[in-house]
C-alpha positions, 0 to 999 in steps of 0.5 A: 298644424291641423285646420282648428289650430289653422282657422285660429290663426287666421282669426289673430291674423284678421284681429292683428290687421286691424291696427291699420289707418285711422285706427293706429290712433284709435289703438293708441290712445289705450297704451295697454292695449297698443301694446297687447297688439304690439305683443300679439303680432309677435304671438303670430310670428312666434307661432308661424315659425314655430310650425314651419319648423315642427314642418321639417323645414330646418334642422336643429330649430333653425328658423324657429330659433332665429326669429325667437332670438330676434324677438329675445334681443329686441325686447333684451335691448329695450329693457337692458336700456331701461334698467341702465337708465335706472340705475344711473339716474339712482345712482346705482353703481352696482346694478349700472356695472352688471348692464349698460350693454350696447345693442351690437353687444347683446347682437353678438352674445351666444345662445347661451351668454344672451340666455342669462343676462335675459334672465337677470334682466328679468330677475331684477327687473321683478325684485321688490319694489323695482316694477314700480320704480323702472315703470316712469322708464318705460317697462310696463306691466305688457313688456314685463310680461312679453319679455317673460314670454319671449324668453320660456319660447327662446329657451325651449328652442335652444335646448332641443332634443338631438332626435328628429321626433323629439324635435318635433313633439318640442314644437308641438307643445311650445306651439300649444304653448303660444296659441294658449299665450295668444288667446290670454292676451286676446280674453283678458286684455284685448277683448275687455280694453275694445269694450270702450270703443262700443259707444264711442267707435262702434265700427271700429268695436264691430270689426273687432267683434268680426275679427275675432270670429273663427271661421269654419273651424269645426271643419278641422276636428279630427284631422292631423297635424300638431293636435293639442289643447290650444284648438278648442272653440268653434264659430260662425262666419257671420255677426250680428249687430243689436238695434241698440247698435253694440255688436254682437255674436252667436259664438266667438273663440274660446266663448268670450264674451267682448 
């Protein structure tokens, strides 16, 4: 990947690494924020695997596909269990017969079988009335969104073309899409929910603001690599704190204002 995207990925890692020590409990106190941090770490894992594969580490989607499959398996296991529990509790025998898969069964599914079952679970969880019915069982909007993203990544990888040049083009598109998804999660969920710590946990908020700075991103403009629309934005390597104690920054990724 080019230097712009590499610098952005370094920023992603800095944000991910904030969830440690005492910050773990603070972040977990806001469920949607905790879910977003978990999904953000997943974004990084997928980006790293996609870039490894794009660079030619293995043919046919090997490294990236293995990561994407494992991540999809994990969330399929969760959602299958959620829908199974809801179907059993409500006496929905027809639905129960379509789910109720053991974890070992899901892990042993062929690629296409896993894709079909994942697509069924996504469709079922999106049916009219189902999101609210499944929420008490653990299917939050954040988890549903993460499921759709993991499914889309997996789908792109199992449908890779045979020619290497076409494969690389496919990986570039998948990388750009994953960067876009990560940026949206940061901009619209994590940045906004972190505001709640401005007064109660100013040190954590300042550290988050500092982590969100992309260092020397402009140095990569025009360089070779995966290119693409996910590489926008540049920022300085330092921030300041206002006299009121609220952190401020002259520039941030995608010009986000926390």
